[in-house]
C-alpha positions in Angstrom: -0.1 0.1 0.0 1.0 3.5 -0.9 0.5 5.7 2.2 2.1 8.6 1.2 4.4 10.2 -1.5 6.3 13.3 -3.0 6.3 14.6 -6.1 9.6 15.6 -7.2 10.7 17.4 -10.5 14.5 17.6 -11.6 15.7 20.2 -13.9 19.0 20.7 -15.4 20.4 22.9 -18.3 22.5 25.9 -18.8 22.3 29.4 -17.0 20.5 31.9 -18.6 21.4 35.4 -16.8 18.3 37.5 -17.4 15.4 34.2 -17.4 12.9 35.4 -14.5 13.0 31.9 -13.0 16.6 31.3 -13.1 17.3 34.5 -11.5 14.9 34.1 -8.7 16.5 30.4 -8.2 20.2 31.4 -8.6 20.0 35.1 -7.2 17.2 34.6 -4.4 17.0 31.1 -3.4 20.4 29.4 -3.7 21.7 31.1 -0.4 18.9 30.8 1.9 17.8 28.3 4.3 14.6 26.7 5.8 11.2 28.4 4.9 12.9 31.0 2.7 13.4 28.0 0.2 9.9 27.5 0.0 7.4 28.6 -3.1 4.9 27.6 -5.3 5.2 25.3 -8.4 2.7 25.3 -11.3 3.5 22.7 -14.3 1.4 22.5 -17.3 2.3 18.9 -19.2 2.0 18.8 -23.0 -1.4 17.7 -23.0 -2.9 20.4 -20.8 -2.9 18.8 -17.5 -2.1 21.5 -14.6 -0.3 20.4 -11.4 0.2 23.1 -8.7 1.0 23.1 -5.1 3.8 24.5 -2.3 7.0 23.4 -3.0 11.0 23.7 -1.6 13.6 24.2 -3.9 16.6 22.0 -3.3 20.0 20.7 -4.5 20.5 24.1 -6.3 23.8 23.5 -8.5 25.4 26.1 -10.2 28.7 25.9 -12.4 30.8 23.1 -13.4 31.8 21.9 -17.1 34.5 23.1 -19.2 35.8 26.8 -18.8 35.1 27.6 -22.3 31.5 26.0 -22.1 28.0 27.4 -20.9 27.6 27.5 -17.1 25.6 24.2 -16.4 22.6 24.3 -13.6 20.6 21.8 -12.0 18.2 21.6 -9.0 15.1 20.0 -7.7 11.6 21.2 -6.7 9.9 19.0 -4.1 6.0 19.4 -3.8 5.1 19.9 -0.3 1.9 17.8 0.4 -0.7 16.8 -2.0 -0.8 19.0 -5.1 -3.8 20.2 -6.8 -4.4 18.5 -10.2 -6.4 20.2 -12.9 -7.1 17.6 -15.9 -6.9 18.6 -19.4 -10.2 19.6 -21.1 -10.9 19.7 -24.5 -10.0 23.1 -26.2 -13.1 25.4 -26.8 -14.0 26.0 -30.7 -12.5 28.7 -32.9 -14.8 30.4 -34.9 -13.1 30.5 -38.3 -14.6 30.9 -42.1 -12.6 28.7 -45.0 -12.6 29.9 -48.3 -10.7 29.1 -51.6 -7.8 31.1 -51.7 -6.8 33.8 -54.8 -3.9 31.5 -56.2 -4.8 27.8 -57.8 -4.3 25.2 -55.3 -4.6 27.5 -51.8 -7.3 27.9 -49.4 -7.7 30.6 -46.6 -9.2 30.8 -42.9 -10.2 33.8 -41.4 -10.2 34.0 -37.9 -9.6 36.3 -34.9 -7.0 35.6 -32.1 -7.5 36.9 -28.7 -5.3 40.0 -27.3 -1.6 38.7 -27.2 -2.5 34.9 -29.0 -1.4 34.0 -32.4 -2.9 31.8 -34.8 -1.4 28.5 -36.4 -2.3 25.6 -38.4 -1.3 22.0 -39.9 -2.7 20.0 -42.4 -3.4 16.4 -41.9 -5.4 13.2 -43.0 -7.7 13.8 -39.8 -8.8 16.0 -37.3 -6.8 16.4 -33.9 -8.7 16.9 -30.6 -6.2 18.8 -28.8 -6.8 19.8 -24.9 -6.9 23.3 -24.0 -3.6 24.4 -22.6 -1.9 21.4 -24.8 1.5 22.0 -26.8 1.0 20.8 -30.2 4.2 20.3 -32.3 4.7 20.7 -36.1 2.5 23.7 -36.4 2.9 26.5 -39.1 2.1 30.3 -37.9 -0.5 31.6 -39.7 -2.0 35.1 -40.4 -5.7 35.3 -40.7 -7.0 35.1 -44.4 -3.5 34.3 -45.8 -3.1 31.4 -48.4 -2.5 27.9 -47.3 -1.3 25.7 -50.2 -3.7 22.5 -49.7 -5.6 19.9 -51.5 -9.2 18.3 -51.3 -9.6 15.4 -48.7 -6.9 17.4 -46.3 -8.0 18.6 -42.8 -7.1 22.0 -41.9 -6.4 22.0 -38.2 -6.6 25.5 -36.9 -5.4 26.9 -33.6 -5.3 30.1 -31.4 -2.3 29.9 -29.3 -1.2 31.9 -26.2 2.0 33.7 -25.8 3.6 30.4 -24.3 2.5 28.3 -27.5 -0.4 26.4 -25.6 -3.9 25.7 -27.2 -6.5 28.2 -26.4 -9.0 27.3 -29.2 -9.2 24.8 -31.9 -11.2 24.2 -35.2 -10.8 21.3 -37.8 -12.0 21.5 -41.3 -12.1 18.8 -44.0 -11.4 20.5 -47.2 -13.6 20.1 -50.1 -13.6 21.3 -53.7 -15.3 24.8 -52.8 -12.8 25.5 -50.3 -9.7 25.2 -53.0 -9.0 27.5 -55.9 
């Protein structure tokens, strides 16, 4: 029987001075002890599930490696107590109008992204069904009403993405003859 646990995240990489999170860890927390090492964490996985809670930052290491290499870093985040988990939900629908482009073999999608958000798309053989907050790889940035080279039968998956490239809204449309010039 499992009667207790501690969720732990391990991080490693290279020091980037000016990165808000790294500066907080290496300039504020690194030389502190006890309650001063406690903070909060919010982790959104690639599918949009969010885990958040109180935590302690431990085992902070800055330095090491070759003299002419980037500064290596590592640290661990230990969640204190049971974290709050918010399961991912299907992204809300993005309102988009699909029409034939002006150039032969193209289509267009007209949609409005929210403030600070951007549009992106991908063409597939089937519709995706992403969760809100998810990361989708292999997308092409898109400007509303711009031409997209496409063909009948492809599915145009159109996304509204937030500043962190997470899905805010989504629409899928199987292209028919009237959608292609």
